[in-house]
N, C-alpha and C positions, 0 to 999 in steps of 0.2 A: 503493501498500500504504500502510495507516496502522501506526504504529509503535505498539508496546505500551505498558502504562501511560498513568496519568494524566496529564493535564496543564492544568494552570488558565492561562488565557489573562487578561493584567492589561496594562489598557493606563495609563499614567501621563502627565503633562503638566505642565511647569513653565513658569510664566509670573513674567514682573515682574521676572526678572533684569536688575539693571543694573552695567556696566562700563564704568567710564574708558577710554577705548581711545587709546593712543599711537602714534607711528608705530613704534615695535617690539612693538606686541601683537599676537602667534597669539592666534586664537579657534579653536578644536576642539568637535566633538560625540564624546564615546568614552561608553563604560561603565565602569563601577566597581564589581565583586561582590561582597559580604562575605555570611557569616553565611548559609552554604547549607549545611552540614553537609553538606558532601561529596554535595550533590544537582547533579544535570544544571541546568543552568539553559540553555533555549533564548530566544536572540533572533530573534525575525524581521526587525524593523522597528526603525531608528533615524533618526530626523529632525530635523532643527535649521532656525530661521527665524532670522537674525539680521538687526535691521533697524537700521542706522546713521543716526544724527542729528548731525548737524555743527553743531557750535555757530555762531551767526551772529550780526549787530549788531542787538541790539534796537532794533523802530523805536517811535517815537513816534506815538500815536496821538490825533486829537483829534475829539471828537464835533463835529458841527455844530449838530444839530436833537436836540432828544428824541424818543424815538418811533419815531425812523426817517423814510423818506420816500424819494423818487425819485432825489434831487438827484445826480450823478455822486460818484465819489470823486478826492480829487487826492491823487498818489503822488508823492512826491517823493525821487530817489535823488541820495545826494551822498558824495563818500567822495574818496582818493585812488589813484591807478594810477601808470601812467608815461605821462613825456609823449610825445605825440604818437599817443596811443595812440586807438583808434577802438574805441566800445563802441552797444550796441544793446540794446533792453531787448524781449524776446521774450512772447508771451504765448503757454504750455504749455497745449493741450489733446489730450485721448485722442479720436481719433475713427472707428469701423471699428476698433478696436483697432491703430490705429498713431498715434504721438504727432506733432504737429505743432507747428512751431514756428512763429508769426507775428510780424513786426516789427513793432513799435509807433511811429509817428511818427518814422522813417528813424534813420539810425545817427547819430552824434555824434562829437566829438572832446574829449580832454581839454586842459589847459591847459598851459602851461609849464611849473609846476611837477609836473604830474601829476593836478590835482586835477579833478575835475567835477561838474556839478549839471545833472540832468536832470527833468523834471515832467511825468507822463503824466495821463492820467484815465483812470478804470475806471468804467465800467456797476456798477450795482448786482446785487452776486452775492454768493451767499453764501461761496464757495471761486473764489479764482482764483489762478494760480499762474504767475509772471513769471520768467526769466531772463534775464540781465544777462551777457552776453556779452563780450568781448575780444579785441582783437591787437592785439601792439604795431606801433611803425612799420615793422619788418622784415615784417608781415602773420603773425608766429607766434603761432598762438592761446593764450589763457592760460586758465585755473582758471574755470569760469563759477561766478557767485553764482546763489543758488533761492531765492525767496522765494513765501511763500505768508501770503494776506489774505483775512479775511473782509469783504468791501466792502458787506454787504445795509442798511449803513446809513451816512445822509449822514457823511462826516469824511474828515480829513487825513492820510495817513500819510506821516510823515516818518522813512526809512531813508538815515540821516547815519551818517558815519565807519566807509564801507564801506572794506577792506580788502584789495585782490587779493594774491593768489601770483605772484611774478615766473613770467615766461614763463622757458622753458628749453630748449638745445638741446646735442647733444655735438658735438666735433669730430669720431667717429667712433664706431660702435656697441661695436666690436672693439679692443683694443688691445693688443701682446706687454707681459707686466710689464716696467716699465721705460719704458716708453713716457710720455711726455706727455700729458695730458688737459685738452682746452679746454673749460670748461664756460661758455657764455655765454647773455646774452637782457635780460630789461629788468626793470627794478624803480624804485620810488620814488628820485627824486636822496637822494644824501645818507645812504641807509638802508645798514644792515650788511645784505650775503649770504650765505648760509649755503649748502654745498653738505653732502648728507647722503649715504652709502653704507649702506644698511639701516640708516637710521635714525639711522647715527653722525657726528658731524660732521668731514667731512677736510678743510675749507676754507672762509677768508671772507674779503669784500673789500667796501668800501664802493663802492655804486653811483655812476657819473659824473652829473655834471650833466643830459646828455643820458637819464640812466637808465639806459643803456648799464651792464654789469659783465660782465668776465671773469675766472674764476676758476680756474687751473693748476694740474692735478694731477699729480704723479707717482706714479706705480702701481708704483717700485720694491718697495714695501712690500707691497702687494696680496698676499693669496693668490691662486691660479688659481680662477677660477670665473664666478657671475655676481652682480651687485650691482644691485639697485633704487637708482637715483640721482633724489634731490630736491632742490629750492631753496626755501627761504622767505627771507624779509626780515625783519628787525625794525625798527620804527622810531625814527627818530635823536630824534623830540623825545619820546615818551611809552613808548620801549621794547617797542609792542605786536608779536604776532608775529604774523606772518600764516599762514594755513593753507599745505599744503604744497601745491608747483608738483605738475602730472600727474609721472608716472613715465619713467623710459626705464632701460631694462635694457642695462649696458654688460656686456661677457664682457672677463675678462683672460686670457689665453692667453698658453702656451707660446709658441707661433709667431709669425712678422711675419705680421696680417694684409694689409697693403699687399704684400706679398710674390706671393701669389696673387689679389688684387681686380684683376684684369687691367681692369677697365672703367671701373674706380674709382666703384661704384655704393654701397659701404658695404656690400655683400652677397658672399657667397660663395655661388653657383648654380653653374648649367649651363652659364650664359652665361659665366663664366672658365674653365671644362671647355673649352668649345668654343673660346674665344681660345689658350688655351695648347695647344692640340694642331694646331690653323691656326699655329700660330708654331712650334712643334716639330717640324714636316713641312715648313717654310718652305725654298726654295731659295735667298732673300735672306739671307745671314750674318747683316746687323744683325738682320732683322726674327727669325730663328733664336736670336742671341742671348739675345732676351727670355725664352727658355724656358731657360736655364742659373740654374736655382735656386740651386743651390749651390754656386754661382760658383766652379768647377774650371776654368772658360775652355771645357769640353766642353758639347755638347747630348746626353743619349743619356740610357739609361732610368732614372741613378740620378733624375733631373731627375723622370722621368714620377712614381718613388718619391715624390720630395720634395712631388709637387702632391697626390697622395692622400694621403699622409699628414696634409697639411695640412689639405685639400678637409675630410677625416671629422671632425679636429679643429674646426672652424671650424662645422662644422653639428650638433655634439652639441647 
């Protein structure tokens, strides 16, 4: 059925808006309607495309010969990461709609101070995308760096002063308020490492000579809820600030996570439920006592209720 009245269709597009986004910036697409003189305004579709451009280290480009040619381009990657880290330069290509990453010339290690230097040869092409991937000495993958170059002309591209974000691990994904949380990983030796909850600095420490850092957070002042935890490092010599690490989600809860995480896999799921039921119905008193969740010395329906309540809270 077609509605009565006359409606005009108006499509509007706005481009070129540039916003400097920080760790705490929220972006949204919405509508503000003014000056309608009490007329009905119908909005059928709202869409928005957000393109993020991450500031990177500028490359120094040297043209080898005027007028171009067929000589391959030499690309030099250098900078500072963490001691004992493993890096690899990957060529990114889209083939049949699937992103492919091919390792170029094998992986390589950083020096004892975390510095690295790697040269590769690139064929003559108008556009090539390289990904510099990194893993710390514990095998934890850090945030990759992406570089796009035009290698159509003969030249040398010197991509220096590359500065990686630290790696990050949480001792547990859920803590009860008041528990201590350990954040650890690797950064460049001697650098200041900062932890952030939803963009707010919550702790800092100096990375050890091995690059290892440990930040102990007391969560007694944290409100209940979920937090985006990230790490960054600040250069000890030039005060240069790295990008943020990947995000880890931390839940601060009102109950003890460890209480019902029976298999210690840092998850509350059906496996813990199965273990609880097995313990609860066991004839062996030692095994049965593991289901005494309220600590009253009895294993009964009260412990059953404690588990269900905590299970629901842990999966919100």
